[in-house]
C-alpha positions in Angstrom: 0.0 0.0 0.0 1.4 3.5 -0.9 2.6 5.7 1.9 1.5 8.8 0.1 -1.7 10.4 1.6 -4.8 9.6 -0.5 -6.3 13.1 0.1 -4.3 16.4 0.3 -6.2 19.6 0.8 -4.0 22.8 0.4 -5.2 26.3 1.3 -8.9 25.4 0.5 -11.1 28.5 0.6 -14.7 29.2 -0.3 -16.3 32.6 -0.2 -20.0 33.2 -0.8 -21.4 36.5 -2.0 -24.4 37.2 0.3 -25.0 40.8 -0.8 -28.3 42.3 -1.2 -29.6 42.7 -4.8 -27.7 45.0 -7.0 -30.4 47.7 -7.2 -30.7 47.7 -3.3 -26.9 48.2 -3.0 -27.0 51.2 -5.4 -30.0 52.9 -3.9 -28.8 52.3 -0.2 -25.2 52.8 -1.1 -24.1 49.6 0.5 -20.9 47.6 -0.4 -21.0 43.9 -1.5 -21.0 41.4 1.6 -18.8 38.4 1.3 -19.0 35.4 3.7 -15.6 33.5 4.1 -17.1 30.1 5.0 -13.8 28.3 4.6 -10.6 30.3 4.7 -7.3 28.6 4.0 -7.7 25.0 5.2 -4.9 22.5 4.7 -4.8 18.8 5.8 -4.0 15.3 4.5 -5.6 11.9 5.0 -3.7 8.6 4.8 -5.3 5.6 3.0 -7.5 3.6 5.4 -7.5 6.3 8.1 -10.2 8.6 9.4 -9.7 12.4 9.9 -12.5 14.0 12.0 -13.4 17.7 11.7 -14.9 19.1 14.9 -16.2 22.5 15.9 -19.3 24.6 16.7 -22.1 25.0 14.2 -21.2 27.5 11.5 -17.4 27.0 11.6 -17.3 25.7 7.9 -17.2 21.9 8.4 -20.0 21.1 6.0 -18.6 23.5 3.4 -15.3 21.6 3.5 -17.2 18.4 2.9 -18.9 19.8 -0.2 -15.6 21.1 -1.5 -14.1 17.7 -1.3 -16.7 16.0 -3.2 -17.0 18.7 -5.9 -20.5 20.1 -5.0 -18.7 23.4 -4.5 -15.8 24.8 -6.5 -13.0 26.4 -4.3 -12.6 30.1 -4.4 -8.8 29.4 -3.6 -6.5 26.4 -3.1 -6.7 22.9 -4.3 -7.4 19.3 -3.6 -5.2 16.4 -4.6 -6.8 13.0 -4.7 -4.5 10.0 -5.3 -1.9 12.4 -6.7 -4.2 14.2 -9.2 -5.9 17.7 -9.2 -9.4 16.6 -8.1 -11.3 19.9 -9.0 -9.7 20.1 -12.4 -10.6 16.5 -13.0 -14.2 16.9 -11.9 -14.7 19.3 -14.9 -13.5 16.8 -17.5 -15.2 13.6 -18.9 -12.8 11.7 -16.9 -14.2 13.1 -13.8 -16.9 10.5 -13.7 -14.3 7.9 -12.9 -13.0 10.0 -10.1 -16.6 10.7 -8.7 -17.0 6.8 -8.5 -14.0 6.9 -6.0 -15.4 9.7 -3.8 -18.8 9.4 -2.2 -20.7 11.3 0.5 -23.0 10.4 3.3 -25.4 13.3 4.2 -26.4 14.5 7.6 -30.2 13.9 7.5 -31.4 10.5 6.4 -35.0 11.9 6.1 -34.0 14.5 3.5 -31.3 12.7 1.5 -33.4 9.8 0.3 -36.1 10.3 -2.5 -39.4 9.5 -0.7 -41.0 8.4 -4.1 -38.4 5.7 -4.8 -38.2 2.2 -3.4 -34.9 1.1 -1.9 -33.9 -0.9 -4.9 -34.0 2.3 -7.0 -32.2 4.5 -4.4 -29.3 2.1 -3.9 -29.2 1.0 -7.5 -29.1 4.5 -9.0 -25.3 5.0 -8.7 -24.7 1.5 -10.4 -27.0 2.6 -13.3 -25.6 6.2 -13.6 -22.0 5.0 -13.7 -22.7 2.1 -16.0 -21.4 -0.5 -13.5 -24.4 -2.8 -13.9 -27.3 -2.7 -16.3 -29.1 -6.0 -16.2 -32.1 -6.1 -13.9 -31.2 -9.5 -12.3 -27.5 -8.6 -11.5 -28.6 -5.2 -10.3 -31.1 -6.7 -7.9 -28.4 -9.1 -6.7 -25.9 -6.3 -6.2 -28.3 -4.2 -4.2 -29.2 -7.1 -2.0 -25.4 -7.6 -1.3 -25.1 -3.9 -0.4 -28.1 -4.0 1.9 -26.7 -7.1 3.8 -23.4 -5.3 4.2 -25.0 -2.6 6.2 -27.1 -5.0 8.3 -30.4 -4.7 6.3 -32.3 -7.6 4.5 -32.5 -8.0 0.6 -36.3 -8.3 1.2 -36.2 -4.5 2.2 -35.6 -3.7 -1.6 -39.3 -3.2 -2.3 -40.0 -0.8 0.5 -40.1 3.0 0.6 -37.9 5.2 2.8 -41.0 6.1 5.1 -41.2 2.4 6.1 -37.9 2.6 7.9 -36.6 4.2 11.1 -33.9 6.9 11.2 -31.1 4.4 11.8 -32.3 2.1 9.0 -32.5 5.1 6.5 -28.9 6.0 7.3 -27.9 2.5 6.6 -29.6 2.8 3.2 -27.6 6.0 2.7 -24.3 4.2 3.5 -25.3 1.3 1.1 -26.0 3.8 -1.7 -22.6 5.5 -1.0 -20.8 2.2 -1.1 -22.4 1.1 -4.5 -19.6 2.5 -6.7 -16.9 0.8 -4.5 -15.4 4.1 -3.4 -12.1 4.6 -1.7 -12.9 7.8 0.1 -16.1 8.6 2.0 -17.1 12.1 3.2 -19.5 11.7 6.2 -21.2 14.9 7.2 -22.5 14.4 10.7 -24.0 10.9 9.6 -25.3 10.1 13.2 -26.4 13.5 14.5 -30.1 13.0 13.7 -30.1 9.6 15.4 -30.8 8.3 18.9 -27.7 7.4 20.9 -28.1 3.7 20.8 -28.7 3.8 17.0 -25.7 6.1 16.6 -23.4 3.3 18.1 -24.9 0.8 15.6 -24.3 2.9 12.6 -20.8 3.9 13.8 -19.8 0.2 14.3 -21.0 -0.6 10.7 -18.9 2.1 9.3 -15.9 0.9 11.4 -16.4 -2.7 10.2 -16.7 -1.5 6.6 -13.5 0.5 6.9 -11.6 -2.5 8.1 -13.0 -4.9 5.4 -12.7 -2.5 2.4 -9.8 -0.2 3.4 -12.0 2.8 3.2 -10.6 6.3 4.0 -13.1 8.7 5.8 -13.4 12.4 6.4 -15.8 12.4 9.4 -17.5 15.7 10.4 -19.1 15.9 13.8 -19.7 18.3 16.7 -19.9 15.3 19.2 -16.4 14.7 20.6 -17.5 11.3 22.1 -18.3 10.1 18.6 -15.0 11.5 17.3 -13.1 9.6 20.0 -14.7 6.4 18.8 -14.1 6.7 15.1 -11.1 9.0 14.4 -7.3 8.5 13.9 -6.6 12.2 13.5 -8.7 15.2 14.7 -8.9 18.7 13.1 -10.5 21.4 15.2 -12.2 24.2 13.2 -13.2 27.7 14.2 -14.7 30.3 12.0 -13.6 28.8 8.7 -10.0 27.9 9.8 -8.2 24.9 11.4 -6.9 25.9 14.7 -5.4 22.4 15.8 -4.7 19.2 14.0 -3.4 16.2 16.1 -3.6 12.5 16.5 -6.6 11.5 18.5 -4.8 10.2 21.6 -2.6 13.4 21.7 -5.5 15.7 21.2 -7.6 14.3 23.9 -4.7 13.8 26.4 -2.9 17.1 25.8 -5.1 19.7 23.9 -2.9 22.7 22.9 -5.3 25.4 21.6 -7.5 27.1 24.1 -10.5 26.5 21.9 -9.9 22.8 21.9 -9.5 22.8 25.8 -12.8 24.7 26.1 -14.5 22.0 24.0 -13.0 19.2 26.0 -13.8 20.8 29.3 -17.5 20.7 28.4 -17.7 17.0 28.0 -19.2 15.3 31.0 -16.9 12.5 32.5 -17.7 9.7 34.8 -14.6 10.2 37.0 -15.7 13.9 37.5 -19.3 13.0 38.7 -20.5 15.6 41.0 -18.2 18.3 39.6 -19.9 21.2 37.7 -19.3 21.2 34.0 -17.4 24.1 32.4 -19.7 25.5 29.7 -18.3 26.7 26.4 -17.7 30.4 27.0 -19.1 33.1 24.7 -20.5 32.8 21.2 -19.1 32.4 17.8 -18.7 35.9 16.2 -20.6 36.9 13.2 -18.9 35.4 10.2 -19.8 38.4 8.1 -17.9 40.6 10.5 -15.1 38.5 12.0 -12.7 39.8 14.7 -9.3 41.1 13.6 -6.2 39.0 14.3 -7.1 35.6 15.8 -10.8 35.0 15.5 -10.9 33.3 18.9 -9.3 36.2 20.8 -12.7 37.8 22.2 -13.4 34.5 23.9 -9.7 33.5 24.8 -8.4 33.8 28.4 -4.9 34.0 27.2 -5.4 36.8 24.6 -3.1 39.7 24.4 -2.4 42.6 22.0 -0.7 40.5 19.4 -3.7 38.1 19.3 -6.1 41.0 18.5 -3.8 42.3 15.7 -2.1 39.4 14.0 -3.7 36.2 12.7 -1.8 33.1 13.8 -0.4 30.6 11.3 -0.9 26.8 11.7 2.5 25.8 13.0 3.9 22.4 14.1 4.6 22.6 17.8 5.3 19.5 20.0 4.2 17.2 17.2 0.9 19.0 16.9 -0.3 21.5 14.3 -1.7 24.5 16.2 -2.6 28.2 15.2 -2.1 30.1 18.5 0.2 32.8 19.6 0.0 31.8 23.2 1.0 28.3 22.5 3.8 29.5 20.2 5.2 31.9 22.9 4.8 29.3 25.7 2.2 31.3 27.6 0.1 28.2 28.2 
């Protein structure tokens, strides 16, 4: 197996124009308004490994997911997949082959499945679209195999999505994503809409599939307990930027960035029963008007004048990538 990372994102950025209509801007003399949803994100994922992206709502995690699968084009930066420029390839006829190798599992199993289609059509659609199988008998056989691989029965093929529970629907979504035999799966909070007991079942299925098929995952979540279960590496995002990237064990044992520490302090732990939890302090700033310097400085207990004036770079410190002046200067 190659030692080169399968996925390499370099300085990925995506800006959305959220300005009022042109006539309103002219009459009210207002400038254009740009939202920097993702602002210079870089990471790599080795084959067969899982990188988890965590952070509060609105920090740009889902936008990164859509950039990786080609649903959004980047405003800046690029994505290398297996050594080739993925976004350039997506625009060519050869891009269909690349799309077979990259698939996505969406957050809401109630919204991501067509309610008018039976399961056979939902799971079989990628097989038909990519010309992998065309005969009805072999298509049914393959859909049955995919359903069995995620813990469902081939007899479920004739049912509609409304006849399943949330956890079962998400299994159907996973079966559909696996239909093209992808190497890389982008999972956008795939268990957040499910009950805790069902979450564990779906996560175990995903872990088993990763072991059996050598899958590579980008796993997006705001639940650090889930991340601890599935990830090999963790990237912490804040307001469109990565503030810390580390191996899972290192991040949970020795978090470096003040924001990472704040998130981990908010997790209830059995050994600390009876001790009051530390809530996450403050609120995420308005992304349309972000703070100067380090975006986290209004909420940071270690902030100084440099933090409010100069944006920190993601540097390698003690074997961890971290963007923090206080960590860099040894103040924490």
